[in-house]
N, C-alpha and C positions, 0 to 999 in steps of 0.2 A: 938614746939616740944621738948620734953626732950632729953637728951643725950642718955638715954636707948632706947628711941624710934628711935632716928637717928641711933643708932648702929644696930638696927633690920633692917634697910633698906640700909645698906652699906656693900659691900665687900671690905675690906681694906688690901691691899697688900703693905708690907714694907720690903724693902732690900731683896727681894726674890732671892736666888741663887740656881740654879738647874744644875745638872750633869747627865749623863747617869749612871745608876746602874752599867753598865759593865765597865765604866771608870770614877770613882768618882772624880778623879783629874782634869778632863777636864770640867769645867763648861761652860754650854750653855748660862744660864741666869745669869748675873753678878750684880744683884741689881735691881730688878724691883720695882718701886713705883707707885701704881695705886689705885684709889678708884672708884668704880663703884656702883652707887646707883639705887635702884628700880625706874622704870620709865625712866631710860636713856639708849641710845644705844651707846655704846663705840666701835668704829672700830679701830682695830689694823692692819696695815699694815707694810710690811717690805721685804727686799730682801729674796731670798731663803737662807736657813741655818741661818736666824737671830734668830730663837728661838720661832716663833709663836706657833707651834704645841707643843713644849716643855712646854710652858706656860700653855696651855689648859690642857694638860696631868697631869702636876704637881698640878694644882688646883684641879683635880678630884682624885689624888692618884694614878696614874698608876704606877705599880711596876717597869717598865722600867726606871723610873727616881728617883733620890734620891734628896732630898732637903738638901743642905749643908749650908744654912743661911737663915735668915730673918723669917718673920711670916705673917700669913694670918688670919684674924678675920672676922667672919660671924655670925651674930645672937648671939652674946655673946660667941661663942666657938672658940678655937684655931683649925681652920680647919686642919692644918697639923698634928695634934695629933689623927684625926679621920680616920677610914677606908673609903674606897670608897663608900661602901653601906650607911654608916651613912652620909657622905657628900650628897649623893642623897636624903636620907630620910629628910635632913634638907632644901631641895627645890633647890639644884643645879642640873644643867642638862647638859650633854655634847652630842652635835651632832657631830659624827665623820666624819672625812674627807674621810675616806676608812670604811664604815660600813661592818661588817661581816656576811656572809650568815650563816643561822642555819637551814640545811635540817631537815625535820621532825617536826619542831615546827612551828605552825601556828601564824600569825600575832596577832590574837585575843587573842590566849592564852599567848603569849609573853607579850603583853601590860597589859593583866589582872593579870599576875603574878607580873609584876613590880608595878603596881597600889596597889595591895594588899599588897606587902612589904612596899610601902611608907606610907600606911593608919596606920601601926602599929607604926610609929614614931621612932625617933632616938634610943629609949631604948626598942623597940619592946613591948609595953604596953600589958600585958597578958590579960588585960580586953578587948581589941579589937580583935575582930574575922573577919577578912576582908571578910570572906564568909557569915557573918550573917549581915544583914542590920539593924537588932535591936541592935547590938553591935559594931556600928562604921564602918561596912562594906558597899559594894555595891552590891546590888542584881544583879543577871545575867540579869534580865530584864532592870534595869537601866543602866548597864554596856552596853548592846547592843544598847540601845537608845542613850547613850552618844557617842559611837562609830560612829553610823550613822550621828549624828549632826556634829561630828568633821570631819568625811570624807566629808560631804557635804560642810562644810566651806573650806576644802582644795581641793574640786572638785576632789574626789577620787571615783572610782566604788566601790560600797559595796563588790564586789568579792574579792577585795584586802584582806580583813580580813581573808579569808580562805587560802591564799597562804603561802607558807612557808618562813620565814623571810629572805629577801633579795636574795633567791635562783632563779636565772634566771632573777633578777631584772635588768633594764636599770640603768644608772647612775642617771637619773632624778627620777625614781621610788624609788631607795635607799634614796635619799635626801628627797623626800616626806614622805617616811616612818619615817624618822627622825623627820620630822616636826609633823606627826601624834602622834608619841611618846610624843613630847614636849606638844601638845594640850591635850592628855589625862591625863598626869601626873601633868600638871599645875605648873611648877616650878616658883621659885621667882627670880632665877638667871640662865639665860641660856648662856652657852658658845658654840658658834657655830664655830667649827674649819673648815674653809675653805668649808663651805656648798656649795659655788659656784664651787668648783673644779670639772673639768671634764663635766660641763653642758653647752649645747648649749644656745643660748639667749633665746629660748622660754622656755626651762626648768628652767633657771635661773629666768625668770620672774615669773613663777608659784611657785617657792620655795620662792622667795621674797614676793609674795602676801601671802604665808602661814605664814611667820614671821610677816608681817604687821597686819594680821588678829588677831594676838595673843598679840600685843603690849597694854600694859595698866600700870597704875600708880603703880602696885604691881609686875611688872616684870623688872628686869635689863637684859640688854643683852650685852655680850662681843663678838663682831663679828670680828672673825678673817678671813680676806679675802686677796685673791690674786689678785683680779681685782678690780680696781676703779669702773668698770661698775655696780657691785652689788649696790654700793652706790647712784646710781641713781634711784634705786627702794626701798632701805631702807635707810632713811635719819638719819645719825648719829648726835648725840649731840656733840661728841668729836671724833676726829680722832688722833690716836697715831702713830707715826713711831718707830717700833723696829728695832734696828740693833746692832750689836756687843754685844748682850747680855742685852741690856738696852733700855729704851725708851729714844730717843734722842731729840724728840720734839712732841708737841701736838698741836692742833688747831681744828677748825670747819670744815665743809665741804670744804671750800676753800682749805684747805691743801691738801685733796685727789685730788681736781682738778688740783693743781699744780703739785702733783706727777705724775698725768697722762701726763701733758704737759712736764715737765722737767726730770722725773725720779727720782731716789732717790740720784744721785751723788751730786747735788748742796746742798740738805739738809744735807747729811752725811757730806760734807766738812765744812758746817756751823758749824756743832756739833764737829769739830775738828777731825773727823775720817779720816784716810787714807784708801781709798777703795782698791787700789791696781789692780783694774780692770777699763776698759773703762766705760764712760757713757752709751755707748750702751748696755753694759752687765747689766746695772742697771735700765733699763727702767721698768716701770710697764707693765707686760704683757697684751696683748690683750686677751679678752674673746673669746672662740671658736665662730667662725662666725662674730666676729667683724671686719669691714673693717679697713685696715691700714690707719693710719692718721685720725681716728675717733675723737681722743681726740683734736688734733690740729684744726680740722675743726669746733669745737663746737663754 
């Protein structure tokens, strides 16, 4: 594989420093170095307030955060110089921890609009008409067929497509809609921001199955998770621990199991960090419905 081909398959983050737009002098991320390749699943775990969601939002260009240093490269582009929509057109996808409801807009219309925008490419090729199948678009018939296929894959009722986006949805339904968007848009790098947040064990399993059904050699996944339990369903290639604004250690699935057994305290001390709180406060939280002592009993 040539250097150019390799670069096309890697999201490369070097020295990334990020602060809230409202407080640009208070950096949350203080030098993130990370490379995620297509075909790999990287899990990021860390205590509350460590910067996990900040990383996800910064990579997608959320206006609430400002990049104060570092660089991010993807498919030959300096990602930090691109608007959020151009990052999406380049094949990045963000699944939100707290998806927003959009009353009056159906799921089908929402996804079709997003798909049409992506089909036009990063520079909005004027020769592509997303509504015309003969000019690079997807016909309504093909769109509906694709929607049915993906909904069947995710075990979703077809009536879901006519509901308004996230209006009256349960926590599990909101996260399954995120997975449906991902399946329809076919990203090359998916950032899943605590997709397990607020889910009971059954809903967590369904969402995990939706992710696993989409894994392939042309998709990289950055899985930001609060619970080790999700990694029993989605097997990571690499696990990273994010604390104090940087990645303090990385390893395989065994690292996630160690975190479940010991919490973050021992690993943070090994990295030379003073936690200032008790080890009990640094335990990896149990997933909803998970019995106390589940990790230790394994």
